N, C-alpha and C positions, 0 to 999 in steps of 0.2 A: 952339492947338491945331496948330499946324505945329511948334512945338516939342515937345510928345506926341509927334508922331507920328518927329521927328528921333528923337526917343529910342528908341522901339518900335524904330526901323530897326537902330538902331546895337544895341541889344540883340539882335536877331534875328540879327546876322551873326555869323556865324563865326569863331574866335579865331586869330588865330598858330599857337596850341597845335594847334587844330580843325585848321587846313586840312595841318598838319605828320602830325597822325595820317591823314588820308584820304592824304594822300601816300605815307605809310607802306606802310598798306594795301594800296594801288594796285603797291607796287615790289613786294608778295609777291601780288599775285594775277592776274599774268596767267593767261589762261583759254585755249589751243587751242580750236578750234572742234571739231575733231573728232581722239578719243582713243582710246585700246585701252577695252576694257569696265574693264581692274581701275583704269584708274586713270581714270575719271569723276572731275570735282569736286575734283581733284586739279589744288594752283595752284605757277606755277614765279616766281623770281625775274626783276626787271630785268635786272638784270644777269647773270646765267644766261640767261637768254636772247640778250641783248646778245650774248654771246660765240660761242655756238651758232648764231644767222642774220648771225657777221661786220656785227656793227651799229658802229662806233667812236662815235658821237656820234646822242645823239636830244632833241631840244627838244620840251616838251607844253605847250602852256597850254588848261586849262578852265574854259568857261564853265558860269555860274549863276546862274540867276535875273536872265537877262540881263544879267550883271555879269561881267569876270572875275576868277572866284576869285582864280588862280594859276597865275603861268608860273614851269617848272623846266628844266633840260638836265642830261643826263646824258654822262658820257665823257668823248672828249678828240675834237679835229677832225680829228685821225689818230693815228696810231702814233710813240708820240713826244713829240706834240704836245701844247699846250698845252691846258685844260683846258675844254672847253666851256660854256658861259655862256647866260643867259634873250638876251642879246646877239646872242651868234653867228649870223648870215647863213646860212640856207639857200636854196636853189633850188628853188624849188614845182613847176617844173611847171606841168604843166596845172591848176592852181589857179592862175596867170596869167591864166586865162579869167574866172570868174564878177568876178571884181574888174576886168580890160578892160571887162566885159561893162557893170561899173556906171560907168565911162567913158562909152560910148558911148549910154548912156540917161541921163546927165546930157546929153550935146548934143543928142538930145530935147527933153527940156525946155525947153534954151534955144531950139529952134527950127532948128538948125545943120543937126538931121541927122532924118529920116520913119522910121519904123518899117515902111513899106511902099512904099516910089518905090524903082522898081530904081537898085541903087547907081551904076551908072554914071551917072547923073543929076547926081552929087556927087564921082566920085572926076575928079581934075583932073589924074595924074600917071603915069596907067596908065588901059587902060581890060579888064573881062574882057571877054578875049576871044567874041563870038558862037557859039553852037553850034545845030544841029537842037533842043537841050533849051531852048532857051532860046527859043524864037522865039512859043511863047505864054507860057507864064508867067516872071515874070521873080529875079533874086536878089537880093533884097531883106535892109536890114539884122536881120529881124527873121529872118527865114529862115538868114541868115550866125551869129547869137548861140546858137541853139536849134539846130545840124548840120542846118538842114533844108534846106538850099540846092542840093545835088547837085552840091556841088563833091569834087574830089580831094584828097590829101592829109592820108593822115590824122595823120602826126606829124611832129616834126627830131629828129635829132640830135642838132644842135650842132657850132660849130666848135672844135675844139682847137687848143690857145693856139698862135700863133704863125704860122695858117693864115687864107689871106684872106680876110674876111668879104663877102659879096655884099650890097648894096641891097637895098633889101623888097620893086623893082619885077625885079631880075634872080631871086630869090628867088620870084615872083608867072610868072615867065617859066621858071625852070627852067634862068635861065644861068649862064655859069661866074663867077664861083665857088661859084655855087649848086652843092649834093650834091642836091637833091630834086628831084624833077619840078616839069615846068608845074601847078600853079592852073588846071583846067579847070571848065567844067560839064561832067559825063558824063551825069548824069541830070534828068529833067527837075525843077525848084527845085517844093518841096512835097509832091515825090510820096514822101517817104520819107526816116529819119531815118539819117544813115552819119556816123558821126564824123570834124569836116574841123577839125585844125588850119590847114590851106591856110585855109579860110573866117573863120577868127579873123585871119591874115594880112594880109586882104580889106579887114576891118573897121579892123584897124592901119593902116593906108593912109587908108581911109575918112576914119577920126578924123586923120589930121595933114595929110590938103588942104583939108578945112572948118574949120578951126580954123587953120591957119596956123603950127602948131606943130608939134615935134617930139612923137613919140606920148612919151615919157617924161616931157616936161617938160609932156606935157596932162595925164599919169595924176597926175603930183604934186601942179596946181593943181588940181585935180576932184576927186581923191577920196583920195589918200595922205595928203594936208597935212589938210584938212576933219577926216577921222576921227584924227587923229592917229597914222598909221603913221608914227614917223619913223626908223623903221630898216626902211626897207622902196625898192628904186628898183626900176622897168622898165632900169636904164643897162646898155648894152650895148655895147662889154666893160667890166666893173666894174672899175670907177676905182681906185687903186690903195689910197686910204686908209680906203674900204669891204670891200676885196681880205682888206685887215690882219686884217677883223674877219670872216671866210667859213668854213667848213667844205670840206675836202680832200673829193671826188666820192668813191667805192671802188668796186667792181665786184661782181658779187656771190661770185667768189673771194675778196674781201678785197683784190683788190691798189686804188692808189692809180689815178685817173685822172689820165693824161697831164697836167702843168701845172699838175694842180688841179682843173680843171673845166673845159669846155666854155663856150662862150660862145654865144647865141641871140639872133642879129637880129630873128628872129621873135618878137618883143617878149611881145607881148597874146597868143600860143600860149601860150608857155615861159619867158618871160626876167624873171619876179618872182623880184627873191632879197628876205627875208623872213626875219624870224623869227617862231616860232607865238604869241607873245605878240598880234603886229600883224594874223595873220590872223584871230586870235579876235574884235582890234575889228573889223574891219571884218563877221566873222558875227555881233556882236552888234549892229551899225548898222541892219544890213540885218530884223530881225524887230522891231525901234525901232522906223523911220519906216513897216514896215508898219503897227505897232497907233497912230499916229500919234502917237507920240513923241521923235520926232526927225527932222529936214529936214536935216542938213547939207550932205547929198548929195543922194538924191532923195528923194519925194513920196511921201504913202501910195498916192495913185493906183498914179504910177510901179512903184512896190515889187508893189504887185499882181501887175503886168503881170508882173514880171520871173521871179514865183513863182507864173504860171499856166502851166500846161502847152500847148505851142507842138509839141510834139513827140511822140511816143510809142513806142515799140522794145520787145523781148523783153525788158529788165532795168525798162524802168518809164519815165517821160517825164521831158523835158528842158521847162526853162524860160529867157528867157533868160542864160545862162549859168553857174546852177548843175542840176545834177539834183535829181531830185526825184524825193517818195517819201511814202506817206502809209502811217505806221504809229498806228494805237490812235488814227485820229480827227485825226491833225496832221501838217502838212508837214512832211518832215525833209528840206532843202535841201546839196545835198553837192557835190564833187569832186578827184578824186584827182589826181592828177602824180608825172609821173617826167622826170627831166634823165639825162644822164650819169652816174651817181656818187650819185645824186640821190631818194628818195620820198621822199611828202606825202599826207595827207589832211587834210579838211577837213571837220566834219558840223556843224549846228547844228539844235536842232527851235526855229519860225520860232513856235511857240504858248506849250511851255514855257519856254524863253527858256536851254537845251540845250545843249551841244555841247564839240567838242573841236577841238583844231590839233595836229597830230603833224606832224615835218619826223624826215628820217633822212638821214644825208651814205652812204648806201647802198642799191642797185638788191638788196632782194629777195623781192621778186613780191609784199610785202605781208604778207610772213605776218607779220614779226611788230609790225606795227603795227594785223593784225585785233585779235591777243591783246594787247593793249593799248590800246586801244579797248574790248573789249567787260571789261577790268578797271577801267574809269573809267568806262562806261558801267552796271557794278554795282554800285560804289561811288556814286553817286550817283541808281542807281535811277529810271533813264530810264525813260520810256514809250515803248514800243516800242521796249525795247534789243536786241541781238540776241539770236539764240534759242538755247536752252540747246545745253551739249555733247553731241555725236553719237557711236555705238563708230564706228569704224573698219570 
């Protein structure tokens, strides 16, 4: 019986030629969301849209039936540079957050952290200053991971090559050489969803304090290595041997980021270097854990908590790490990202096991990423796919 099931699974698996045909259709099937009436239904080529959007390189991984269907890269790490490959590293920007949240939830499972304790009870190297807003409600890990803690500092610009780097505590206090404001509670915790990279930086320090290990080492030990994300690291600055495999960031006008890319000591919020295939591995692990098919990192119960709405906002809801939405009765978990010169998107369906990771070495307000995502969704007939094109 086991041999028969394996044979049936093998026969049902798409052949390499079938994968190539699907990739070819995606390459020629990019779909803008809003077009002139005369162009409704007209598709564009990947190469053409990369030129129009000033995207030097793109890396894609497609998830189908809870497996990595394929990964591929197009373009070059920079103009005149080497061709990008599926192993080329990109900055994930805020897609760093749901992966970092997985590290925190693993520490909850092992009893080193609690979702609902005041974080100041476990912070050792720094304390979040109390304000009138924290007198009755406290900042907790649950609220940090769901952007519901009332903390300031939306995001981080990073640090250009050759400039001094602050410690995590200096970032949290807004002390030189930090280039952002202090992270403080200026709203009552739990009262309102508000995106806060500052909150994830508090969580980063919290994880380091309770484990006694640098966050980047902890993330590798608890999440990246067990999932098989061998081409991913939170190390900042990026070590030279890793930098040799990295793409160069580009600004919206096509100019290269000075020094190739910025450094992000705010690792949990914005510091993950990765590949599309590695992000897909994380996005495959989560629904498998949810279904009780894997416990390499989190239990089914903890994953259920991660994918349960903790805070709501106009655009949807947020779980413990990923953004959440409901389409055709299925839970869609996702996150976008932007660092200086890099954009990213990760999206997956927890019930159907379909999804995609898209990384580019350009800042283009996601126009290109959205078009490519629509082509992937159309080819793989995603349940709850993006809506049809609209007229301008």
